[in-house]
N, C-alpha and C positions, 0 to 999 in steps of 0.2 A: 361767718362761720356757721356751719350747720348746727342746729340744736338737737340734742339727744334727750328723749323722754322715755326712760325705762318704764315698762309696764309692770307694776307690782302684782299683776295677775300671775306672773311666773315666779314670784318670790316665795320664800318659806313663810307661810301664814302663821306658823307657830312662833315666829320672832319678827313680826313685821316692823316694829319700831327699830330694831337693830338693822334690818335690811334697808330701811329708808335712810338711816344715818350713814350706812355704808355707801349707798348711792350718792349721797351728798358729798361725802369725802372723795368719791371716785370721780367727781366732776360732772355729774349730770346737770342738765339745764332745767328740765321739768321732771316732776314725778307724775307719771301717768297712772290714773286710777280708773280701772274699768268697773263700772257699776252695771250689773245685769240682774234682770228681774224674773227670769224663768218664764216670761210671757212674750215679750218682744224678741228675746233670744232664748235659746234652750239651755240656760245655765243660771245659777244664782251665785252672786258674789257678796259684795259688802255694801253697807249703807252709811248714812251720815255719822253714826256713832263711832265707827271705825276711823273715818276721816278725821273726826274731832280728836280721837285718841292719838292719831299719828301726827297731827299738826305741830305739837311742840318739838318733834324730832328733827325738823329741818325748816329753814327759811326759804327753800326753793319753792317755786310756784307749783301748786297742785293743779294738774291738768286733768279735770274730772270729766270722763266720757260716759254720759248717761244713755245706756242701752236699755231704756225703760219706757213703758207706755201705760199711762200718760206720764209726762215729765213735769208739766206745769205745776201740779200741786206740791211738788217736792223741791222746786228750785230754791226757795228761801231756806229750806233745811240744809241743803248742800252748801249754799253760800255762807250760812251761819256756822257750819261745821269747819270751814276753812278753805273751801275751793277758791282758786284764783281764776281759773278758766272753766267755764261750764259749757259743755258741748251737748247739744240735743240732736236726735236723728230726724232728718226731714221726713222719713217714712212713718215715724211714730207721732208726728205732730200735725194736727189738722189746722192749727193756727200758729204757724211757724213765726210769722212776724211778731205776733203778740209775745211769744215765748222769748224771743231775742230782746224785745223791749223790756221784759221783766228782768232778764239777766242783767242788762245794762243798769236798770233802776236799782238793782241790788249792789251796784258798784263792782261788778265782775266783768271779765272779758267774755264775750259771747262767741260760741262756735257752733257750727252745724256739721253733721257727719252724713256721708252718703254711702249706702251699701253698694256692692259691686254692680248690681243690676239697675241702679238709679242713675239717670243721666245728669250731667252737669247743669243742664238748663233749669232744673228744678229750683235752683237757688238764685237764678238771675235777678229776681226782683227783691231780694233781701241782701244783696251784696253790701250795701252801705250800712247795714246793721252789724256786720260781721267783723270780728277780730281774728278769727281762725276758721279754716275749712279743713275738715278731716276726711280723707279719702280712705275707705276700707279696701285694702287689697287682699282681703280674705273675707269669707262670710262670717259675720260677727257671732260670738257665742263661746268660742273656745280658743285657747292659745295653741301655738305650735303648728298651725296650718301652713300649707304651702302658698307662696305668693302667686297671685293671678296676674299674668303679664298684660292681659287686655286692659287693665286699669291704667297703664302708662299713658294711653291716649287721653283718658279722662283727666289725668294730672296735667297734661299739656294744655288741654282746653281750659281748665280752671285757671292755670297760670295766665293764659291770655285774657280770660274774663276779669281777673283781678286787676290787671293793668298796673297803675301806679298807686292803687289803694293800699293802705298799711295793713294788709291781711296776710297772716301766716298760712302757709299751705302745708298741712301735716299729712303723713302717710302712716298707716297702721296695718300690719299684717304680713308676716313672712319677711320682715326686713332683717337683713344680715349683711355681712361683708360683701357677699356676691350681688345682692339685689340693691343695696344702698346706692351704688353708682348709677343704676338705671333710674331710680326715682329722683335722685338729685339732678341728673341731666334733664329729666322731664320737668323739673321746676319745684321740687319739694324744698321746704325750709326746715321742717321739723320731722325727725324720724322717731316713731315709737318702736321700741325694740323690747321684746320680752325674753324669749329663749336665747336670743343672740347675746344678751347681757348676762342673764342669770345662769346659763349653762356653763359659763367659764368660772374658774376658781378665783380670778381677780377681776372685779368689776371695772376698775380703772382701765385695765388692758382691753377689755371687751368694748368699752365706750370709745377708747382711743382708736380701736380698729375700724370704727364707723366714721370718725371725724375726718381723716385724711381724704376720704373719697371726694369731698367737695373741692378740695384744693386741686386734685388731679383733673376733675371735670372742668374746672375753670381754666386750668392750664391748657387742657386740650382744646377748649373753645377759643382761646386766644391765639393758639398756634396756627 
């Protein structure tokens, strides 16, 4: 079953705790937390204190996407705040292997994210350090952007590179009921959805609208 990771970047920040509880009740698999520094990406969002405050509101894994440069000095703070998966950007990390080792040493799952212009080959030599690969299908920094179709080839290449390794392949950016079948067919395991979840009145319905896509893709592949 495809995993859905709603991004709280699109949530109502005035009532984040309530929003996280609603996502949990609606059946999300992960809670995706976009951390932006106004330097690596042109926006500012939240830090470890907010994650710590949200942690009691759900037992679902916190999928923390660090769009910050540098990330290494802050890895321990995000781990201690309650992150379960910590994803760093290949473009922002001069010592990617070291960062991934640090995340693992903190007892967390390690992820790496690739911007649209970054080739899949960049992470070839750290694959065995990874639990998750995040493909950005928009340019990071803002929610609500349109999906970049050229990233589908990258998703396919990464799926082939992963092989039988226990690595989840996550996609973030412009994911909705129309684009979800495309990324799932290309090989995605986890869908990050912001506007597609939070723009609806009922989060459970919005999440359910993304889930059946995997079943239809598998059925088509087997037919």
